[in-house]
N, C-alpha and C positions, 0 to 999 in steps of 0.2 A: 497522283499527289505531286504537287509542285516542288521544284528544287528549293524554293523558299522554306517550305516545311521541313525538308530534309536538312537544310542548312541550320535549322533551329536546334538540331540535335548535336550532342558532342560526338566524338569519333566512335566511342564504343557503342553508344546508343544507335548510331547510324548503322554500324555493323550488324547489330541485332535486328534492326528493321529490314535491312537488305538481304539477310539470310533467308532463303526461300525454302529449299527442300532439305529434308532430313532432320534428325533430332537436334534440338537446341536447348542448352541449359544456360539461363541468364541468372547469375548470382548477383542479386540486386540489393545493395546495402540500403540501410534506412535513409529515406529522403533523397534517393538517387534518381528519381523520375521514372519508376517502373511503369506506372499507369500511362505515362506519355509514350513509353516504348511499346507497350502492348497495343494501344490504340493506333499509333502510327504504323505499326507492323500490319495490323488488320487493314488499315486504309491503303497501305502499299500493295498488299496482295490483291485488293479489289481494283485499284486504279491502274497499277502497272503490270499486273499479271492476269487480269481479267477473271479472277476467281469470284464466283457468285457468292454473295453474302450468305445464301442458303447453305453453302458448303463449309461454313466456318462455325466452329463452336469455341466460345470463350467462357471459361468457368472461373468464378470468384468464390469468396467465402461469405460475403455480406451483400445484402440488397443495395446498400449504400454504394459499394464499389461497382456493382453492376450498373446502377443508374448513372454513376459518373462516367463510366466507359461509354454507355449509349449516348449520353449528351455530347461527349467529346467527338465521338464518331459521326454524329449528325452534323457537326461543324466541319470536320475534316473531309467528309465525302459529300459532294454536291448532291442535293436531293434527299440526303439522309438514308441510312441503311438499317437503323436499329430495329425496325419492324420485321426485317427479313433475317437478321442475325439471331443466333442463339447466344445471348449474353446473359448469364444467370448464375445463381449459386449452385453448388452441388445438389442441394436438396430440391431446388426448383427444377433443375434439369432432369433429375430422376422422376419427380412428380409428373413432369410433362411426358416422359417416356411411358410411365405407368398408366397415365390417363388414356393412352392409345392402346396399350397392349397387356395390361395387368391380367386380363381374363385368360391369357394364354398360360398363366401359372395355375389355373384351376384344374381339378381332376379331369381326366379324360371321360368321354361318354361311357356310360355303363358303370362308373364308380359313383359312390355316394356324393350327391351334390346338393345337400340340404342348404349348406351355407357356402357361398362362393364369393370371391372378390369381384366387384363391378367397378366400372370406370368412375362412378360417383362416390368412391371411398372418401372418408373424412380422415383428417390427421389429428391425432390426440396430442394435446399439449402436456407439459410435465405434470400439471395438477391432475389431469384426467388419468395419466399413467399411474400416478400414485394411488388414485382411487381404485383402479383395476387391481393393483398389487394388494391393497387392503382386502378386497373381495377374495382374491386368490388365497391369501393367508387364512381367512376365515374358512374357506373350503378345506384347507389343509389342517384345520383345528389349531392354528397358531394365532397369536395376538399381534397386532401391529405395535404393541408396547414391548413385546419380546424382540421383534425384528423391525428395524426402521425401514419402511417401504422405499425410501429414497436410496438407502444403502443397497437394497436388493436391486433396484432399478439401475444403480451405477454399475453393478457387476453384469447385469443383463446387457446393458449398453456396451460395456467393454467387450463382451463376448460377440455381440453383433458387429462391432467395429472391426473385430478380428475374423469375421466371417465364420464364427463358431455356432453351430446349430444346437438346439436343446439336447439332442441325442449325444452329440460330441461333448457338450458341456457336462452332461451326467457322467460320462466316462472319465473326464478330467477333474471333476470336483474333488477338492482336497480339504478335509476338515468339516466340522459340523455346520458352520454357517454356509459354506459353499454347497453342502448337501441339501440345505433348505432352499437355496437359490435354484439348484438343479431340479427340485420338485416344482418350484414356482414358475420357472421359465416356460415350460410347455403349456401350463395352464394360462399364463399371461398371454402367450401367443394365440391360444385358442379363443380367449375372450375377445381379443382384438379382431380375430377373424369373424366371430359371431356378430360383431358390431360393424363389419365391413369397414374397418378402420386400421390405420397404420400409425406407428410412432415415427419420429424423425429418423431413427436408425433403420427402420424397415424400408424407408424410401430408397436408401442406398443398397441395403441387403437384397431387397426384392429385385431391383434393377440389375444388379450383378447376376443374381440367380436367373433372371429372364434371359440375359445375354448369353449366359453359359448353356442354358437348356434349350433355347429356341434359336436354331441356326438362321431361320428366316429373318427374325428380328435383329439378330447380331449382324448379319450381312447388310441389312437395310441401313443401319446406323453407321457401319464402317464405310459404306459407299457414300452415304450422305455427307459425313464429316471428313472432307479431304484435309482440312487443317484444324488442329486442336491447340488451343492455348490455355494453360492453367496458371492462375495467379496464386500466390502464397503456397507454393507446392510443399514447403517445409511443414505445413500444418495438416497434410493429408494423413489419414489413417489407412489401415490395411485394405478396408473395403473401398475407399476412394481410389487407392492405388490400383486395385484390380479393375475398377470401373474405367479409369483412364487407359489402362493397358488393353482392355477389351474393345474400347471405342477406337483406339489408334489402328489405322489400317496398315496394310503391308508396306506402304511408302514411308511410314514412320515420320510423317510430318507433324511431329509433336514438339511444342515449345513450352517449357515450364519455366516459370519465373519465381524466385524465392530467395530467402536469406536464412541459412542454417543458424545464424546468430540470433534470429528472432523466432525460433521454434519453441513455443511456450505452452503447448496444449497437450502434453503427454497425458494429463488427467482425462482428456476427452478421447484418448486413443491415438493421437498424432504420433507418427513414427519418424524421427529425424533421419533414420536410415534411408527413407524414400528419396530424399534429396542428396544425401551423401553417396548413395549407391547408384544414382541415376546413370552414370557413365557405364556401370557394369551391365545395367539392363539394356542400354542402347549404346553399343560399342562405338558407333560412328558419331557420337555426340560432339558437337562443337560447344565449347564452354567460353562464355564471355562474362567479365566482371564489371559491374557498374559500381565504381568506388567514389565518384565525385558526388558530393552531397550538396544539395541546394537548399537545405532547411536550416541547419544549425551553424553556430560559430565553431571555430577550430578548437577552442577550449572545451566545449561541450563534447565534441567528437573525440578529443584526446582522453577525456575522462571516461567516456564509454569504452574506448579501446583499452584503456588501462585495466578495466574490469574483464571484458570478454576475452582478451588474449590469453587469460589463464585457463580457458577451456581447451580440452584436448580434442573433443569430437567437433571439429569445425573445418571449413574450407579456408585457406589463407586469403585474406583480404583486409584492407585498412582504408577507412573513409578519410577523405580530405575535402577541403573546400577552398574556393577562391575568396571567401569572406574573410574579414578580420578575425583576430584571435577572440575578440569579445571580452565580456566580463568574466572574472574568475568564478568558480563554483562556490556558492555560499553554503556553509555547513553550520547548522545551529544545534547546540546541545541544550535541550530544554530541561527544566527542573522536573516536570511531570507532564502528563497528557494535556492538562489545562494550559500550562505554560506554552506547550507546543502549538496548541490551537490558537492561543492568543498571539503568538509570534506570527503565524501565517496570516491571521486576520489583520494584524497591524501592517504587515508589509503590503498586503493587497490594498488596504485603504491608503497607504502612503502613495503607491503607484497610481491608484485611481484619482487621488487628489491632483496628480500631475497630468491627468487626461487619458490614462490608459483605461480601456473598456473592461468591465468585469468579465466579458466573454473571452478575454485574452489570457485568463488564468485557469489553471487546472491543478487539482489536488489528486495525487495518486497514492493509493495505499494497497497493501497486500491482501487484506480481507475486508469484506463488507462491514463487519462489526466496527471497524475503525472509523467509520464515517460519523458516528453519533456525536462525538465530542466536537467535531467541526460544524456539524449542523447546529448544535446548541450555541456555539460561539458566534456563528454567522447570523443566526436569528436574533441574538442579543444585540449584535452590532448593525442589524439591518443591511447585511450584505446579501444580495440576491444570489441564489444558487440553484443548481439542479443536480440530482443524483442519477447517474446512469446505472441501471441494474436494479432499481427499486421496483415498486409495483407498476407495471406498465399499463397503458391505456386499455389494452385488450384483456388484461387480467382483472379489471374492475368488475365488481359483482353485477351491476346493472347491464354492462356491456356483454358479459358472458351469458346473462339471462336471455337477452334478445338474440344473441348469436346462436343460442341453443335451438331456438325456433327455426332459424335459417338452416341449421345443420340437419335437423330432422326433415325439413322440406326437401333437402338435397339427398339425404341418405336416411331412409326410415329405419335402417338396421342399427343406427347409432343410439343404443339404449342408454348410454351415459347422458347424452343430451336430453333424451326423452324423460329420464328420471328428474333431471334438473328442472325441466319445464313444469312437471307435476308438483315439484317441491317449492316452486316460487310462492311466496306469501300471497294468500288470497286477497289481501288488502290492496295489492297492486296488479293482480292477475285475475281477470274475470273468467278466463277461458277454462282453467283447470279446477275451479271451485267444486267441492263435493267429492273429489277423488283423493282419498287419503292414503296414508302409508300402508294400512292394512290391505286396501284394494290393490295397491301396487305389488305388495308381496304375494298376494294370491295370483295375480296375473303373472308374476315372475315365476312362481312355482309351476304354473300351467305351461309357461314357455319352456321351462327346463324339462318337464315330462314329455312334451311334444317335440322337443328339439327344434324350436322355432324362436324367432326374435321376439322381444317384448312388444314391438309394434304389431307383429303378426298376432300375438296373443290378445292385444287390445281389439284388433279387428274381429277376433273370434270370441269376444267376451260372453256371448250368449251361451257358450259351452262351459263356462265356469260357474258351476252351481253354487259355489260358496259366496258369490257376489249377488246381492239382491237385484231385483228387476229395476228398481229405481236408479241404483248406481250404474247398472248396465247401460241404461239409457244415456246417462251422463258420459260414460266412457265412449259410447258410439259417437255421440256428438263431438266429443273431444277429437276423435280420430278423423272424422269427416272434414275437419278444418284443414287437413293437409292434402286433400284429394287433388287439388288443382295445381300442385307445385312439383317441380323436379329440378334436376341439376342444370337445366338450360334456362330456367327462370331468371329474369333480371333481378339482381339483388335489391334494387330500389323498390320494385313492386312487392317483393317478399317482405321487406322491412316495413313498408307502409301497411300492408295487410296485417302483419304481426302486431303493430302498435294499435291498430283499430280493433283487432280481435281480442287482445288482452286488456286494453285500456291502461297499459303499463305507464305510458307517459302522462296521460290525463290524470291517473290516480296519484302519481307523484306530485304533479302540479297542484293538486288539492291538499297536499300536506304542508303545513306551515312550519318548516324546519330548514336549517341551513344544510343539513345532510341531504334532505330530499332535493333541495335546489341544486346542490352539487351533482346529484345523480341525474337530474334533468339536463344539466349542461353537458354531461358526458354522453347522454343519448342524443342530444342535438349535434354533438361533435361526431357521433357515429353516423348520423344521417348525412352530414357534410362529407364524411370520408367515403361513404357509398356513392354519393353523387360524383365526387372527384374520381373515384375508381372507374365508374361508367364512362366518364368523359375521356379518360386516358387509355382505357383498355381497348385493344384492337377488336376483340371479340368478347365483350362482357357476358358473363354468366354467373349464376349463383355458385357453382362448383369452383370456378376460377377465382372468384372473389374470396371464398372461404380458404382456398389454398394460399392465396396471397397473404392473408392476415395470419394464417397459421405459421408461415415461414418468416414472419417479422422477428428480428433479433433486437435485444436491448439497444444496441448501438444504432439501429435504424430509427429509433424513436427519439434520439438525442436532439435537443434544440440546437440550432446552429446560428446562422447570421441574423435571424430575425429578433432574437431576444438577447438581452445583455445580462447573462448569468455566469457566475463562476461554476465550473464543472467539477464535480467530485466523482471519482470512479476508481475501480480496482485497476491494478497494473495490467491484468489480463484484458480488460475492456479497452485499454488505451491504444492497443496496437492499431496502426493505420491512421492515427490522428496526429495533429500537431498543434501546439499552442506557443505563443511568444514567451509566456512565463509558466514554469512548471515547478510545483512543490512535490517532492517525494518524501512522504512522512513515514514515521515508524521505522527508520533505518536501523533496526536492532536485530541481534541474534534472536531467533524465535519468530520474528515477523518476516524479515527479509535478510537471509534465507529463512523460510518458514521451518518451524521445528519438526513438521512432519515430512520435510523434503530434504533432509541432510544425511539420511542413513546410507545412501549409496553415492558414488561419484556421478552417475548420470542424473540423479535427482538434484544434486548440488549444482551441476552445470546448467540445468534448466532454470534454477533460481537465479543463477548469474545472468542467463539470457534474459530473464524477466526484468532484472535491474537494468540491463542494457537497453531493452525496449523502452522502459520508462525514461531513461536519460535522453535517448535520441528522439523523444517527442518534443523536447524543448528547442525553441528557435533562438531566443535571445538570452534568457536568464534562467538558471537552474538553481533551485534551493533544495538542499537535503537537510532533514532534521531527524533527531533521535532524542529520546528522553532518558534521563538518569534513572528515573523510577516511574512506575505506573501502578495504578490501583487495579488489581484483578480480583473480581468477586469482592471480598471485604478486606483483602490484605494488600499491603504495599509491597511491590516486587521491584527489586533493583535490576536494571537492565544493562546489557553490554552492547556497545555500538556494533553495527554490522561489519563483518569482515570485508564487505565490498567497499566500504569507505576507505579502508586502508590500502585497497588496490588501486585507488586513484592517485596518480602522481601528486606528491605533496605540494608542488609549486602551483598546481591548478586550483587549490582550495584556499579560501580566505575566511577568517573568523568574522562574525557579525555582532554588532552591538544592537541589541533589540530595542534599546531605549532611544535610539536616534534614527530619525528618518533618513533614508538613503540619499536624500537631496540636501541634507545639511552638511556643512563642513565639519570636520572633526573637532575644531576648536570653537564652534559657534555657541555652544552652551558651556557655562561654567558655574560652579557652586556659588551660592549667594549667602550673605550673612542673614541673621534672623531679622534684622531691620529691613533689609531689602526684600525679604520673602513675602512681606505683607501678611495676609490672613492664613497662609498655608505653611505646613511643616511636615517633615518626614514622619511616617507612621500615623498621620492624621486620617480619620475616617471621613469620607466625603460621599455625597450623593449626586448623581447626574440623572436628569429626567429621562434620558435615552438608555444609558448603560447600567443604571442602578447604583448600588453601593460599591465602594472601592476603597483602597488604602493608598495614600501617597507614598511612593517609594523614592522619589527624588524631586528636589526643587532646584531650579536653575533659571538663568535668564539669557536673553539675546538682545543686546541693546537695552532699551527701557522696559521691554516686555518680560513678565515673569511667566515661566513655563513650569508646570508640574507633571510628573509622570505618575499615572494611577493604574493600579492593577484592580480590575473590577471582579468581584467575587462570583457573580452569576455565571460568567463565561470564561474567566481567566484571561480576558482580553487586556492587553497593556495599551494604554492611550497616553499620548503626550498632548497636554492641553494648554493652550494660551489662555491664561486667566482673564486677560483683558477682553476677550470675545466669548467668554463662557459665563454670562451673567446668571444662568440658571444653576450653576454648580454651587452646591450648598456644603459648607464645612460643618462637620459634626464632631462632638467630643467623643471620647472613648466609651461613654455610656449611651451613645447614639442620640444625645441631645444636641440642640443647636449650639454652636460655639459663639 
């Protein structure tokens, strides 16, 4: 690596890059250039110390971060190294290890081996996991109305993150609900095994188990990875902590990068102690603090510091920047949720009118449900937006239908996908016609009696006397369709075959509806995605493709530079991102901090870190808002401003007049007499062709032009309108007639 590249780093960044041997803890504050440090450190090891890229492992938490690292490394190292390096998420890293060695976890020869894991295992998503739990509850004679499957999954996931087996969980179970989970956990795992499938937590748990139990595999990976780098170490759970420890060789060339002030995933099992106690685990650790921020203004950083410094469980550090102080923090007290949404929309439109792109704005909230009012307001005002964390592309029905075929081609033991295929409506699936629910249940009963998979039962349909000969023939033909495919098949070939076999796309094209057309477009997008995958993958295969899409997170599907959209997302989804303009809405007790997260000091500190994360996403301008009252269910509830607002130094906050554009001088508008106001007056009902009905709240002028401020009832949006250039604005009387 050239001295020019080293000289582009600040002093602390350079120290981190040049540290070669032994454990290194990099405490990297928000916006302090940690990705630059990680990539430069890898390039330095390769170029200056001759370390083979094959001997380096870099672990991230998102596919987006992994892609960014690879792209940067291909620029930093001549000839590119991303194909030789292992740069991937925890889950993708584990999946890669298990694709090679999962069969070493199966029972030894001589033991029962009816159902074993094979390298072509599939990965169940959250929807499929919930379906498994529902089946398990029925086996236990419980109803999924009694016990929420996702609540059960949450406890099972937590147990796995802490490396707690079903047997251990049963011993630890406390209370009636946990006793039900203790019964469900082993049956859930058994169902996954019968389907040759893993859930996301299993990827980690099984890999740790493999490294502990198989010394050959353990030694292989310890020798292979001479240098390990872990990003976002503050977000690791117990299982990930064990994985890193097991992979780290005796030389302890382990470098972890993280920020304890941004540890916000305790609900997923993340343990802040992993980063706080790193020096205890590795006594020879060198600690470096990246405190220079390259993202935000000093006022934004000081506001964030004012909040997070109140936490006790943290490493000492304080962000600073060479940038100007910037604008003060704007805090708006709304009348209600509609007023809040209107304020946000108005400010966005004001800035957009000055040339700011929509993609430069982000709205952060604590819970997904808070997005609705902003969606309605933005739709009414024609403000383009995207929601991160909504129904993702790979969760859409038609996409999941087609992928179910690919999954069975790859792993015939995947009974969940097999059932989905058979249940696809006959109007769009020619392949499974004539095989009804009764037939499937009889096949499933046969599979249970014989201890075989559903697909094996289908292949032995001749032995199921309860199924007529005619239906048996259809079932045999159904099974034959999968004969020529396996995990090594190219996904484009499998997809093309599926569409021809089922007539799925052709049948949708024959339906004259907008819904069908949308579904056609999604399938066409799937075709494009498969082609793109094959073009970029070093060794494309059906199993690898299915693994890639199974590990896609919400944040990986977010539109970025190509589309001009305002982004709406939860604060948890915001980590790692940055936007010039940020609105944090719902800054109230009960929302932020959330009412379920204030019972203990540790929970409250995590809420404070969550607020800190949101604030430090802002580059230029930060808006905070809270409402005096909100409608919850059918009642109006009065709200209290978040305690976090009061923790921001008072001199950093300014009040805002929502009726005035930020670009107008404070004295540019003044009240006018009735004669000067023309056809408009306060409390008048008006109609606008775009925004609908509204009420005039203020009349004023600037020079010769008359301006009115209108609150539109459909969205709560407040608009300031120049009446001289709004000829379609219609004044109505109080009885809704023309004035």
